[in-house]
All heavy atoms as an XYZ file, in Angstrom:
949
protein
N     276.414    -79.699     36.990
C     277.363    -78.683     37.363
C     278.009    -78.146     36.081
O     278.378    -78.935     35.202
C     278.337    -79.363     38.309
C     279.508    -78.612     38.693
C     280.118    -79.245     39.914
N     281.436    -79.759     39.628
C     282.233    -80.284     40.509
N     281.827    -80.459     41.733
N     283.416    -80.678     40.193
N     278.173    -76.806     35.962
C     278.726    -76.244     34.732
C     280.209    -76.583     34.579
O     280.927    -76.728     35.568
C     278.530    -74.740     34.894
C     278.346    -74.520     36.343
C     277.788    -75.793     36.914
N     280.645    -76.710     33.335
C     282.065    -77.026     33.119
C     282.947    -75.852     33.538
O     282.560    -74.689     33.426
C     282.157    -77.271     31.615
C     280.992    -76.562     31.047
C     279.918    -76.583     32.099
N     284.120    -76.161     34.021
C     285.061    -75.119     34.438
C     286.027    -74.829     33.292
O     286.583    -75.737     32.694
C     285.840    -75.551     35.662
C     284.966    -75.688     36.864
C     285.786    -76.011     38.063
N     284.894    -76.103     39.216
C     285.322    -76.093     40.437
N     286.603    -76.014     40.693
N     284.477    -76.181     41.434
N     286.223    -73.562     33.047
C     287.152    -73.154     32.003
C     288.513    -72.888     32.629
O     288.629    -72.204     33.642
C     286.656    -71.886     31.308
O     287.665    -71.384     30.468
N     289.539    -73.399     32.008
C     290.894    -73.142     32.511
C     291.380    -71.759     32.084
O     292.386    -71.285     32.581
C     291.868    -74.209     31.992
O     291.831    -74.197     30.563
C     291.507    -75.575     32.517
N     290.663    -71.102     31.184
C     291.072    -69.774     30.726
C     290.522    -68.647     31.588
O     290.965    -67.510     31.460
C     290.619    -69.554     29.276
C     291.281    -70.429     28.223
C     290.672    -70.151     26.863
C     292.774    -70.169     28.202
N     289.565    -68.945     32.462
C     288.918    -67.882     33.239
C     289.893    -66.983     34.006
O     289.818    -65.769     33.898
C     287.869    -68.467     34.182
C     287.241    -67.440     35.065
C     286.352    -66.506     34.540
C     287.572    -67.354     36.412
C     285.787    -65.527     35.340
C     287.014    -66.384     37.214
C     286.124    -65.477     36.681
N     290.838    -67.532     34.782
C     291.746    -66.632     35.518
C     292.567    -65.740     34.585
O     292.852    -64.600     34.904
C     292.657    -67.587     36.288
C     291.965    -68.897     36.297
C     291.093    -68.925     35.079
N     292.940    -66.258     33.424
C     293.758    -65.477     32.493
C     292.952    -64.367     31.827
O     293.448    -63.260     31.653
C     294.391    -66.400     31.441
C     295.317    -67.415     32.069
C     294.948    -68.738     32.149
C     296.524    -67.009     32.616
C     295.786    -69.660     32.744
C     297.367    -67.921     33.215
C     297.000    -69.256     33.278
O     297.824    -70.153     33.875
N     291.702    -64.649     31.475
C     290.894    -63.596     30.847
C     290.630    -62.474     31.835
O     290.634    -61.305     31.470
C     289.560    -64.156     30.306
O     288.839    -64.770     31.372
C     289.790    -65.152     29.190
N     290.418    -62.813     33.093
C     290.213    -61.787     34.121
C     291.483    -60.964     34.313
O     291.437    -59.738     34.401
C     289.801    -62.445     35.454
O     288.626    -63.215     35.243
C     289.543    -61.393     36.518
N     292.635    -61.621     34.326
C     293.907    -60.920     34.476
C     294.139    -59.976     33.302
O     294.495    -58.813     33.486
C     295.055    -61.929     34.572
C     296.464    -61.343     34.574
C     296.673    -60.510     35.831
C     297.493    -62.449     34.479
N     293.925    -60.456     32.067
C     294.140    -59.610     30.889
C     293.175    -58.438     30.864
O     293.536    -57.332     30.490
C     294.020    -60.429     29.602
C     295.122    -61.444     29.442
C     294.840    -62.725     29.014
C     296.438    -61.112     29.734
C     295.852    -63.652     28.871
C     297.458    -62.037     29.603
C     297.165    -63.326     29.170
N     291.937    -58.672     31.277
C     290.956    -57.596     31.324
C     291.386    -56.536     32.343
O     291.312    -55.341     32.074
C     289.584    -58.168     31.692
C     288.444    -57.229     31.424
C     287.084    -57.865     31.682
N     286.963    -59.184     31.116
C     286.436    -60.227     31.759
N     285.977    -60.095     32.978
N     286.359    -61.406     31.182
N     291.891    -56.950     33.497
C     292.364    -56.012     34.516
C     293.559    -55.217     34.020
O     293.641    -54.006     34.225
C     292.755    -56.760     35.790
O     291.643    -57.444     36.305
N     294.488    -55.877     33.364
C     295.661    -55.182     32.820
C     295.229    -54.170     31.774
O     295.736    -53.047     31.741
C     296.670    -56.197     32.238
C     297.312    -56.995     33.372
C     297.735    -55.493     31.398
C     298.162    -58.154     32.904
N     294.285    -54.520     30.940
C     293.796    -53.614     29.906
C     293.143    -52.381     30.531
O     293.411    -51.253     30.117
C     292.802    -54.327     28.990
C     292.169    -53.471     27.895
C     293.244    -53.010     26.919
C     291.084    -54.236     27.193
N     292.323    -52.562     31.527
C     291.631    -51.441     32.175
C     292.643    -50.504     32.833
O     292.572    -49.288     32.674
C     290.593    -51.951     33.200
C     289.423    -52.606     32.470
C     290.104    -50.822     34.094
C     288.464    -53.346     33.359
N     293.600    -51.057     33.550
C     294.621    -50.226     34.201
C     295.440    -49.481     33.153
O     295.737    -48.297     33.305
C     295.516    -51.089     35.119
C     296.744    -50.319     35.570
C     294.723    -51.588     36.307
N     295.796    -50.144     32.055
C     296.572    -49.497     30.991
C     295.804    -48.341     30.374
O     296.366    -47.267     30.138
C     296.921    -50.505     29.890
O     297.708    -51.539     30.400
N     294.531    -48.523     30.125
C     293.708    -47.453     29.546
C     293.618    -46.275     30.511
O     293.746    -45.118     30.111
C     292.292    -47.975     29.185
C     291.345    -46.842     28.876
C     292.386    -48.934     28.009
N     293.414    -46.549     31.794
C     293.339    -45.469     32.782
C     294.653    -44.707     32.875
O     294.664    -43.477     32.888
C     292.961    -46.019     34.156
C     291.523    -46.477     34.320
C     291.329    -47.145     35.683
C     290.575    -45.313     34.167
N     295.763    -45.410     32.927
C     297.055    -44.739     33.005
C     297.344    -43.940     31.747
O     297.868    -42.831     31.808
C     298.169    -45.754     33.257
C     298.179    -46.377     34.650
C     299.264    -47.438     34.752
C     298.369    -45.322     35.715
N     296.988    -44.474     30.589
C     297.219    -43.753     29.340
C     296.372    -42.494     29.287
O     296.847    -41.432     28.922
C     296.896    -44.640     28.133
C     297.024    -43.914     26.827
C     298.270    -43.625     26.308
C     295.898    -43.495     26.146
C     298.395    -42.933     25.116
C     296.006    -42.815     24.954
C     297.259    -42.539     24.435
N     295.113    -42.583     29.703
C     294.237    -41.410     29.639
C     294.706    -40.323     30.590
O     294.642    -39.150     30.271
C     292.784    -41.790     29.922
O     292.662    -42.259     31.239
N     295.218    -40.686     31.762
C     295.718    -39.693     32.703
C     296.995    -39.055     32.177
O     297.202    -37.859     32.283
C     295.943    -40.333     34.087
C     294.612    -40.690     34.714
C     296.736    -39.398     35.008
C     294.719    -41.552     35.943
N     297.857    -39.857     31.557
C     299.135    -39.326     31.090
C     298.988    -38.424     29.878
O     299.885    -37.647     29.577
C     300.099    -40.471     30.779
O     299.626    -41.200     29.663
N     297.884    -38.508     29.147
C     297.711    -37.679     27.961
C     296.986    -36.369     28.250
O     296.732    -35.589     27.352
C     296.916    -38.437     26.875
O     295.651    -38.801     27.398
C     297.675    -39.669     26.407
N     296.676    -36.109     29.498
C     295.976    -34.883     29.851
C     296.927    -33.696     29.803
O     298.143    -33.839     29.794
C     295.378    -35.007     31.257
C     294.329    -36.096     31.433
C     293.969    -36.245     32.897
C     293.103    -35.815     30.608
N     296.365    -32.516     29.820
C     297.168    -31.293     29.818
C     297.933    -31.164     31.129
O     297.740    -31.939     32.066
C     296.266    -30.085     29.620
N     298.773    -30.156     31.196
C     299.538    -29.876     32.402
C     298.583    -29.731     33.587
O     297.560    -29.059     33.493
C     300.307    -28.581     32.197
C     301.091    -28.135     33.388
C     301.776    -26.797     33.156
O     301.849    -26.346     32.007
O     302.211    -26.214     34.150
N     298.910    -30.361     34.723
C     298.015    -30.248     35.879
C     298.095    -28.863     36.502
O     299.045    -28.113     36.274
C     298.553    -31.305     36.844
C     299.989    -31.437     36.486
C     300.063    -31.208     34.995
N     297.115    -28.547     37.304
C     297.138    -27.282     38.039
C     298.107    -27.417     39.205
O     298.506    -28.522     39.577
C     295.749    -26.937     38.597
O     295.386    -27.913     39.575
C     294.705    -26.867     37.509
N     298.450    -26.300     39.800
C     299.210    -26.299     41.041
C     298.226    -26.660     42.159
O     297.047    -26.305     42.088
C     299.823    -24.895     41.278
C     300.458    -24.791     42.646
C     300.816    -24.576     40.180
N     298.689    -27.384     43.160
C     297.820    -27.731     44.286
C     297.473    -26.468     45.071
O     298.356    -25.725     45.487
C     298.506    -28.753     45.181
N     296.196    -26.212     45.218
C     295.714    -25.013     45.916
C     294.547    -25.386     46.828
O     293.859    -26.381     46.614
C     295.202    -23.968     44.924
C     296.208    -23.471     43.935
C     296.923    -22.266     44.489
N     297.685    -21.609     43.438
C     298.984    -21.417     43.500
N     299.666    -21.815     44.541
N     299.615    -20.802     42.522
N     294.303    -24.523     47.804
C     293.090    -24.644     48.614
C     291.951    -23.985     47.845
O     292.125    -22.899     47.291
C     293.252    -23.953     49.961
C     294.155    -24.713     50.900
O     294.520    -25.849     50.636
N     294.521    -24.086     51.988
N     290.806    -24.612     47.840
C     289.629    -24.051     47.175
C     289.074    -22.930     48.051
O     288.855    -23.122     49.244
C     288.560    -25.134     46.954
C     289.105    -26.235     46.052
C     287.290    -24.533     46.379
C     288.242    -27.475     46.005
N     288.849    -21.758     47.453
C     288.307    -20.642     48.235
C     286.842    -20.360     47.905
O     286.110    -19.849     48.739
C     289.139    -19.379     48.020
O     289.131    -18.996     46.664
N     286.414    -20.685     46.682
C     285.028    -20.435     46.268
C     284.524    -21.640     45.473
O     285.214    -22.141     44.586
C     284.925    -19.163     45.386
C     283.501    -18.962     44.895
C     285.414    -17.942     46.126
N     283.314    -22.091     45.790
C     282.646    -23.151     45.031
C     281.344    -22.583     44.498
O     280.532    -22.060     45.257
C     282.334    -24.379     45.909
C     283.617    -24.967     46.494
C     281.574    -25.429     45.106
C     283.375    -26.082     47.488
N     281.154    -22.675     43.186
C     279.906    -22.223     42.551
C     279.263    -23.418     41.870
O     279.930    -24.171     41.176
C     280.199    -21.144     41.507
C     280.868    -19.908     42.055
C     281.207    -18.951     40.929
C     281.994    -17.763     41.435
N     282.415    -16.884     40.335
N     277.963    -23.567     42.064
C     277.219    -24.655     41.444
C     276.095    -24.061     40.623
O     275.238    -23.353     41.147
C     276.644    -25.594     42.509
C     275.755    -26.726     42.013
C     276.537    -27.675     41.116
C     275.152    -27.472     43.176
N     276.125    -24.334     39.322
C     275.048    -23.867     38.450
C     273.957    -24.930     38.447
O     274.181    -26.055     38.024
C     275.563    -23.630     37.030
C     276.537    -22.477     36.947
C     277.039    -22.249     35.534
O     276.858    -23.068     34.653
N     277.668    -21.115     35.325
N     272.793    -24.541     38.918
C     271.700    -25.487     39.076
C     271.168    -26.053     37.775
O     270.715    -27.185     37.725
N     271.219    -25.281     36.694
C     270.621    -25.715     35.433
C     271.291    -26.964     34.876
O     270.616    -27.896     34.441
C     270.686    -24.584     34.408
N     272.614    -27.003     34.881
C     273.308    -28.150     34.278
C     274.260    -28.851     35.237
O     274.924    -29.806     34.869
C     274.069    -27.729     33.025
C     275.124    -26.673     33.302
O     275.290    -26.276     34.460
O     275.788    -26.248     32.336
N     274.340    -28.393     36.485
C     275.186    -29.048     37.473
C     276.663    -28.735     37.335
O     277.486    -29.452     37.887
N     277.016    -27.673     36.619
C     278.420    -27.310     36.486
C     278.951    -26.796     37.814
O     278.343    -25.944     38.447
C     278.615    -26.229     35.404
O     278.170    -26.747     34.149
C     280.070    -25.823     35.286
N     280.084    -27.336     38.236
C     280.748    -26.911     39.462
C     281.961    -26.081     39.056
O     282.795    -26.535     38.278
C     281.196    -28.123     40.305
C     281.944    -27.671     41.548
C     280.001    -28.982     40.676
N     282.053    -24.850     39.552
C     283.180    -23.967     39.260
C     283.926    -23.696     40.555
O     283.318    -23.369     41.572
C     282.702    -22.671     38.633
C     282.053    -22.872     37.297
S     281.708    -21.300     36.520
C     281.283    -21.845     34.891
N     285.252    -23.835     40.502
C     286.088    -23.722     41.682
C     287.135    -22.637     41.492
O     287.774    -22.562     40.455
C     286.789    -25.057     41.946
C     285.855    -26.263     41.989
C     286.633    -27.539     41.864
C     285.035    -26.237     43.250
N     287.288    -21.815     42.509
C     288.300    -20.768     42.474
C     289.201    -20.920     43.693
O     288.789    -21.440     44.726
C     287.643    -19.389     42.486
C     286.799    -19.117     41.259
C     286.039    -17.806     41.327
O     286.277    -17.022     42.273
O     285.200    -17.573     40.442
N     290.439    -20.470     43.537
C     291.401    -20.464     44.631
C     291.800    -19.014     44.891
O     291.544    -18.135     44.056
C     292.618    -21.307     44.267
N     292.427    -18.754     46.038
C     292.855    -17.385     46.361
C     293.881    -16.882     45.339
O     293.930    -15.706     45.036
C     293.431    -17.333     47.764
N     294.697    -17.785     44.795
C     295.658    -17.463     43.746
C     295.266    -18.234     42.492
O     294.517    -19.192     42.566
C     297.061    -17.903     44.153
C     297.571    -17.296     45.445
C     298.911    -17.901     45.827
O     299.823    -17.874     44.981
O     299.024    -18.394     46.947
N     295.816    -17.845     41.348
C     295.554    -18.585     40.110
C     295.998    -20.038     40.294
O     296.883    -20.333     41.095
C     296.295    -17.948     38.941
N     295.395    -20.931     39.543
C     295.684    -22.358     39.669
C     297.060    -22.719     39.104
O     297.480    -23.855     39.171
C     294.589    -23.182     38.993
C     293.304    -23.168     39.764
C     292.236    -22.351     39.570
C     292.958    -24.004     40.874
N     291.249    -22.635     40.487
C     291.661    -23.644     41.289
C     293.612    -25.020     41.542
C     291.025    -24.273     42.355
C     292.974    -25.642     42.595
C     291.687    -25.263     42.990
N     297.774    -21.740     38.543
C     299.152    -21.959     38.127
C     299.341    -22.601     36.776
O     300.454    -22.842     36.357
N     298.279    -22.890     36.070
C     298.365    -23.473     34.739
C     298.041    -22.393     33.725
O     297.144    -21.593     33.937
C     297.362    -24.640     34.603
O     297.679    -25.613     35.593
C     297.412    -25.269     33.244
N     298.765    -22.389     32.625
C     298.547    -21.382     31.597
C     297.750    -21.972     30.441
O     298.101    -23.013     29.905
C     299.893    -20.868     31.086
O     299.698    -19.966     30.036
N     296.670    -21.305     30.085
C     295.869    -21.671     28.922
C     295.946    -20.510     27.942
O     295.462    -19.416     28.247
C     294.422    -21.944     29.311
S     294.193    -23.421     30.300
N     296.581    -20.727     26.827
C     296.748    -19.699     25.794
C     297.383    -18.436     26.376
O     296.987    -17.324     26.070
C     295.413    -19.381     25.135
N     298.383    -18.638     27.258
C     299.108    -17.512     27.816
C     298.433    -16.819     28.986
O     298.953    -15.864     29.528
N     297.265    -17.274     29.392
C     296.530    -16.676     30.510
C     296.462    -17.681     31.654
O     296.143    -18.846     31.438
C     295.092    -16.317     30.079
O     295.147    -15.470     28.950
C     294.333    -15.641     31.196
N     296.766    -17.234     32.872
C     296.682    -18.144     34.010
C     295.232    -18.495     34.310
O     294.340    -17.667     34.197
C     297.348    -17.549     35.253
C     298.841    -17.694     35.220
C     299.662    -16.609     34.997
C     299.426    -18.943     35.398
C     301.035    -16.753     34.955
C     300.790    -19.099     35.351
C     301.589    -18.007     35.130
O     302.945    -18.168     35.079
N     295.023    -19.721     34.709
C     293.686    -20.239     34.982
C     293.160    -19.687     36.306
O     293.812    -19.798     37.333
C     293.718    -21.782     35.032
C     292.390    -22.335     35.517
C     294.069    -22.346     33.680
N     291.982    -19.063     36.260
C     291.301    -18.573     37.462
C     290.283    -19.585     37.975
O     290.022    -19.656     39.168
C     290.546    -17.271     37.158
C     291.477    -16.125     36.831
O     292.582    -16.070     37.389
O     291.087    -15.295     35.999
N     289.669    -20.329     37.053
C     288.548    -21.194     37.409
C     288.748    -22.602     36.860
O     289.044    -22.781     35.685
C     287.230    -20.626     36.841
O     287.071    -19.292     37.296
C     286.040    -21.449     37.278
N     288.585    -23.583     37.728
C     288.545    -24.986     37.324
C     287.085    -25.390     37.387
O     286.370    -25.020     38.318
C     289.378    -25.877     38.267
C     289.192    -27.346     37.932
C     290.847    -25.498     38.210
N     286.624    -26.126     36.387
C     285.221    -26.553     36.422
C     285.090    -27.997     35.981
O     285.980    -28.571     35.345
C     284.350    -25.646     35.540
C     284.393    -25.981     34.076
C     283.432    -26.818     33.513
C     285.402    -25.501     33.259
C     283.477    -27.148     32.180
C     285.459    -25.821     31.935
C     284.488    -26.649     31.391
O     284.554    -26.996     30.058
N     283.987    -28.610     36.349
C     283.603    -29.926     35.838
C     282.094    -30.015     35.879
O     281.427    -29.281     36.593
C     284.268    -31.072     36.625
C     283.877    -31.159     38.068
C     282.820    -31.963     38.470
C     284.578    -30.455     39.033
C     282.464    -32.061     39.805
C     284.237    -30.547     40.377
C     283.180    -31.354     40.757
N     281.544    -30.891     35.050
C     280.094    -31.094     35.019
C     279.794    -32.546     34.711
O     280.697    -33.363     34.547
C     279.415    -30.142     34.035
C     279.913    -30.290     32.613
O     280.292    -31.416     32.202
O     279.929    -29.287     31.886
N     278.526    -32.862     34.633
C     278.102    -34.250     34.444
C     278.482    -34.805     33.083
O     278.565    -36.015     32.915
C     276.588    -34.367     34.652
C     276.194    -34.095     36.086
C     274.706    -34.155     36.287
C     274.374    -33.828     37.729
N     272.961    -33.860     38.002
N     278.739    -33.933     32.107
C     279.111    -34.415     30.774
C     280.609    -34.686     30.660
O     281.035    -35.424     29.784
C     278.705    -33.418     29.675
O     279.425    -32.192     29.879
C     277.221    -33.154     29.696
N     281.425    -34.095     31.531
C     282.877    -34.272     31.425
C     283.442    -35.273     32.428
O     284.555    -35.740     32.259
C     283.613    -32.924     31.620
O     283.275    -32.389     32.895
C     283.248    -31.937     30.543
N     282.685    -35.595     33.475
C     283.166    -36.509     34.516
C     282.128    -37.604     34.732
O     280.989    -37.321     35.067
C     283.404    -35.740     35.839
C     283.837    -36.687     36.938
C     284.418    -34.642     35.645
N     282.545    -38.858     34.540
C     281.609    -39.963     34.735
C     281.233    -40.117     36.201
O     280.094    -40.388     36.530
C     282.208    -41.266     34.214
C     282.274    -41.326     32.706
C     282.838    -42.645     32.222
O     283.444    -43.387     32.969
N     282.640    -42.922     30.948
N     282.202    -39.956     37.087
C     281.952    -40.098     38.525
C     281.705    -38.713     39.128
O     282.356    -38.305     40.087
C     283.128    -40.793     39.179
N     280.741    -38.008     38.575
C     280.447    -36.625     38.973
C     280.163    -36.513     40.476
O     280.726    -35.661     41.155
C     279.252    -36.116     38.157
C     278.722    -34.773     38.592
C     279.293    -33.600     38.108
C     277.650    -34.667     39.468
C     278.811    -32.360     38.500
C     277.162    -33.433     39.862
C     277.749    -32.284     39.367
O     277.278    -31.061     39.755
N     279.302    -37.370     40.996
C     278.930    -37.297     42.413
C     280.136    -37.533     43.316
O     280.308    -36.848     44.325
C     277.818    -38.289     42.746
C     276.501    -37.933     42.064
O     276.282    -36.733     41.805
O     275.703    -38.844     41.797
N     280.980    -38.495     42.950
C     282.174    -38.775     43.751
C     283.149    -37.601     43.702
O     283.732    -37.225     44.728
C     282.855    -40.044     43.243
N     283.313    -37.001     42.514
C     284.227    -35.867     42.399
C     283.700    -34.668     43.187
O     284.466    -33.982     43.867
C     284.439    -35.502     40.930
C     285.584    -34.564     40.692
S     286.137    -34.720     38.989
C     287.211    -33.318     38.856
N     282.402    -34.431     43.121
C     281.803    -33.339     43.888
C     281.995    -33.576     45.387
O     282.336    -32.659     46.130
C     280.321    -33.192     43.545
C     279.556    -32.100     44.275
C     280.188    -30.726     44.033
C     278.098    -32.097     43.839
N     281.815    -34.800     45.840
C     282.017    -35.131     47.257
C     283.459    -34.881     47.682
O     283.714    -34.342     48.764
C     281.660    -36.593     47.526
O     280.288    -36.805     47.345
N     284.410    -35.253     46.821
C     285.827    -35.035     47.141
C     286.142    -33.547     47.220
O     286.883    -33.107     48.096
C     286.722    -35.726     46.121
C     286.759    -37.227     46.277
S     287.903    -38.013     45.146
C     289.478    -37.470     45.797
N     285.589    -32.770     46.291
C     285.814    -31.323     46.290
C     285.258    -30.695     47.567
O     285.926    -29.891     48.229
C     285.189    -30.677     45.031
C     285.025    -29.186     45.187
C     286.031    -31.001     43.808
N     284.038    -31.049     47.930
C     283.421    -30.497     49.142
C     284.186    -30.908     50.399
O     284.389    -30.092     51.301
C     281.957    -30.925     49.229
C     281.038    -30.351     48.148
C     279.659    -31.000     48.230
C     280.943    -28.847     48.244
N     284.635    -32.156     50.443
C     285.421    -32.632     51.589
C     286.741    -31.886     51.685
O     287.160    -31.493     52.776
C     285.683    -34.138     51.469
O     284.473    -34.848     51.505
N     287.399    -31.682     50.552
C     288.674    -30.959     50.532
C     288.467    -29.511     50.977
O     289.286    -28.955     51.715
C     289.290    -31.006     49.142
N     287.382    -28.912     50.555
C     287.073    -27.529     50.944
C     286.864    -27.429     52.456
O     287.425    -26.557     53.115
C     285.837    -27.049     50.184
C     285.378    -25.663     50.583
C     286.066    -24.539     50.146
C     284.260    -25.495     51.379
C     285.644    -23.264     50.507
C     283.832    -24.227     51.747
C     284.528    -23.111     51.303
O     284.114    -21.856     51.671
N     286.068    -28.326     53.000
C     285.762    -28.291     54.432
C     287.002    -28.580     55.283
O     287.179    -27.996     56.339
C     284.653    -29.299     54.766
C     283.321    -28.961     54.124
S     282.669    -27.375     54.627
C     282.290    -27.701     56.319
N     287.864    -29.488     54.810
C     289.061    -29.864     55.565
C     290.253    -28.967     55.251
O     291.324    -29.154     55.825
C     289.415    -31.315     55.267
N     290.062    -28.004     54.344
C     291.135    -27.097     53.921
C     292.356    -27.865     53.400
O     293.487    -27.542     53.719
C     291.517    -26.147     55.046
C     290.483    -25.060     55.283
C     290.279    -24.189     54.043
O     291.182    -23.494     53.615
N     289.099    -24.248     53.459
N     292.086    -28.899     52.578
C     293.146    -29.674     51.924
C     293.415    -29.078     50.556
O     292.520    -28.505     49.926
C     292.738    -31.142     51.768
C     292.477    -31.855     53.065
C     293.758    -32.116     53.798
C     293.494    -32.957     55.049
N     294.686    -33.209     55.803
N     294.623    -29.239     50.088
C     294.981    -28.750     48.763
C     294.475    -29.725     47.701
O     294.441    -30.931     47.913
C     296.488    -28.578     48.642
C     297.006    -27.466     49.525
C     298.465    -27.203     49.267
C     298.994    -26.142     50.195
N     298.649    -24.800     49.844
N     294.088    -29.170     46.553
C     293.551    -29.969     45.450
C     294.345    -29.648     44.189
O     294.603    -28.486     43.891
C     292.057    -29.641     45.220
C     291.492    -30.454     44.085
C     291.257    -29.867     46.486
N     294.743    -30.684     43.468
C     295.412    -30.537     42.169
C     294.508    -31.187     41.121
O     294.063    -32.320     41.306
C     296.767    -31.226     42.179
C     297.491    -31.191     40.837
C     298.767    -31.999     40.854
N     299.638    -31.642     41.939
C     300.617    -30.732     41.868
N     300.834    -30.100     40.735
N     301.365    -30.479     42.914
N     294.233    -30.466     40.052
C     293.368    -30.981     38.998
C     294.171    -31.357     37.762
O     295.169    -30.718     37.435
C     292.319    -29.934     38.590
C     291.245    -29.759     39.610
C     291.362    -28.798     40.601
C     290.125    -30.566     39.599
C     290.383    -28.638     41.562
C     289.135    -30.414     40.555
C     289.267    -29.445     41.535
N     293.700    -32.379     37.094
C     294.223    -32.773     35.786
C     293.075    -32.635     34.812
O     291.924    -32.900     35.156
C     294.718    -34.220     35.808
C     295.946    -34.409     36.662
C     295.841    -34.514     38.049
C     297.205    -34.454     36.091
C     296.967    -34.672     38.838
C     298.337    -34.618     36.871
C     298.205    -34.730     38.245
O     299.323    -34.877     39.020
N     293.357    -32.221     33.618
C     292.305    -32.033     32.625
C     292.851    -31.303     31.419
O     293.946    -31.592     30.965
N     292.108    -30.310     30.945
C     292.538    -29.580     29.754
C     291.961    -28.166     29.765
O     290.965    -27.891     30.417
C     292.080    -30.313     28.494
O     290.675    -30.428     28.484
N     292.628    -27.291     29.022
C     292.139    -25.925     28.866
C     290.867    -25.960     28.030
O     290.716    -26.809     27.162
C     293.189    -25.069     28.172
S     294.701    -24.907     29.125
N     289.960    -25.045     28.307
C     288.706    -25.002     27.557
C     288.489    -23.599     27.015
O     287.978    -22.724     27.713
C     287.534    -25.424     28.448
C     286.247    -25.574     27.676
O     286.237    -25.330     26.449
O     285.232    -25.942     28.289
N     288.897    -23.387     25.771
C     288.787    -22.064     25.148
C     287.335    -21.677     24.884
O     287.033    -20.491     24.728
C     289.573    -22.035     23.846
N     286.414    -22.643     24.862
C     285.010    -22.318     24.591
C     284.409    -21.466     25.721
O     283.460    -20.736     25.512
C     284.182    -23.581     24.392
O     284.049    -24.293     25.607
N     284.964    -21.577     26.926
C     284.463    -20.788     28.059
C     285.338    -19.563     28.332
O     285.018    -18.747     29.155
C     284.398    -21.659     29.314
C     283.327    -22.721     29.254
C     283.161    -23.360     30.619
C     282.070    -24.382     30.621
N     280.739    -23.827     30.587
N     286.485    -19.486     27.662
C     287.429    -18.391     27.895
C     288.790    -18.961     28.232
O     288.900    -20.105     28.664
N     289.820    -18.179     28.051
C     291.180    -18.668     28.249
C     291.539    -18.956     29.695
O     292.544    -19.594     29.966
C     292.190    -17.673     27.673
C     292.187    -17.689     26.162
O     291.769    -18.661     25.547
N     292.643    -16.613     25.568
N     290.752    -18.467     30.636
C     291.107    -18.695     32.032
C     290.278    -19.813     32.680
O     290.170    -19.889     33.885
C     290.990    -17.402     32.841
C     289.584    -16.832     32.813
O     288.796    -17.163     31.945
N     289.279    -15.979     33.769
N     289.701    -20.704     31.857
C     288.923    -21.836     32.358
C     289.647    -23.141     32.063
O     290.184    -23.338     30.984
C     287.529    -21.890     31.720
C     286.569    -20.912     32.325
C     286.562    -19.596     31.930
C     285.687    -21.323     33.308
C     285.688    -18.687     32.489
C     284.807    -20.424     33.885
C     284.806    -19.102     33.471
N     289.653    -24.026     33.040
C     290.318    -25.321     32.941
C     289.288    -26.398     33.265
O     288.661    -26.358     34.320
C     291.475    -25.356     33.938
C     292.361    -26.561     33.873
C     293.436    -26.597     32.985
C     292.167    -27.641     34.714
C     294.286    -27.691     32.951
C     292.999    -28.734     34.688
C     294.063    -28.754     33.803
O     294.897    -29.840     33.766
N     289.099    -27.346     32.364
C     288.121    -28.423     32.556
C     288.791    -29.565     33.311
O     289.649    -30.257     32.778
C     287.606    -28.895     31.206
C     286.611    -30.019     31.292
C     285.953    -30.357     29.962
C     286.857    -30.286     28.787
N     286.236    -30.666     27.529
N     288.450    -29.731     34.580
C     289.027    -30.791     35.393
C     288.322    -32.109     35.169
O     287.101    -32.175     35.167
N     289.112    -33.169     34.969
C     288.528    -34.492     34.786
C     289.050    -35.491     35.811
O     288.573    -36.612     35.889
C     288.821    -35.035     33.373
O     290.223    -34.995     33.141
C     288.110    -34.210     32.315
N     290.037    -35.060     36.587
C     290.697    -35.939     37.546
C     291.264    -35.049     38.635
O     291.721    -33.947     38.343
C     291.818    -36.695     36.801
C     292.639    -37.638     37.628
C     292.200    -38.931     37.873
C     293.877    -37.257     38.134
C     292.970    -39.807     38.614
C     294.643    -38.127     38.869
C     294.188    -39.399     39.106
O     294.953    -40.268     39.850
N     291.230    -35.476     39.889
C     291.775    -34.643     40.954
C     292.503    -35.454     41.997
O     292.245    -36.637     42.172
C     290.690    -33.785     41.606
C     289.665    -34.470     42.499
C     290.094    -34.394     43.942
C     288.332    -33.810     42.339
N     293.421    -34.777     42.669
C     294.154    -35.370     43.790
C     294.035    -34.409     44.968
O     294.276    -33.211     44.815
C     295.643    -35.597     43.436
C     295.750    -36.620     42.302
C     296.423    -36.047     44.664
C     297.160    -36.827     41.808
N     293.666    -34.923     46.117
C     293.564    -34.135     47.343
C     294.749    -34.507     48.226
O     295.022    -35.696     48.425
C     292.244    -34.423     48.086
C     292.169    -33.643     49.386
C     291.051    -34.113     47.195
N     295.461    -33.494     48.746
C     296.635    -33.784     49.573
C     296.884    -32.652     50.568
O     296.240    -31.607     50.523
C     297.866    -33.972     48.699
O     298.226    -32.759     48.091
N     297.856    -32.881     51.450
C     298.285    -31.850     52.400
C     299.314    -30.925     51.788
O     299.598    -29.873     52.329
C     298.908    -32.498     53.649
C     297.854    -33.194     54.499
O     296.706    -32.745     54.496
O     298.188    -34.196     55.148
N     299.935    -31.340     50.700
C     301.040    -30.573     50.099
C     300.579    -29.671     48.993
O     299.709    -29.904     48.275
C     302.076    -31.534     49.552
C     302.613    -32.443     50.629
C     303.566    -33.426     50.033
C     304.014    -34.415     51.071
N     304.897    -35.403     50.573
């Protein structure tokens, strides 16, 4: 029978605390979130899997003085791409409001916001 380590519960606890701390830090360092809006248009670019989302009104976040018209994400910016796409589609079908966290992306234009995290809610 293998020897039991008395440190095992502590290493697991410290590893969990570290992971949660990294996740909270990464979320807190993101740019200003968008305003919660209902998604009105979903565009999917087949070549690279980029998902572009539009709302009836601007997303309420300013990038270089211009209000954001389009929130996007792709397989290179989101590790859980399939899960995020599923959440977006579910929110669209259920007409739930979506708030994105991420950053402005000047490479695509001042009115593009790269979403890396989202919250779906009724509010």
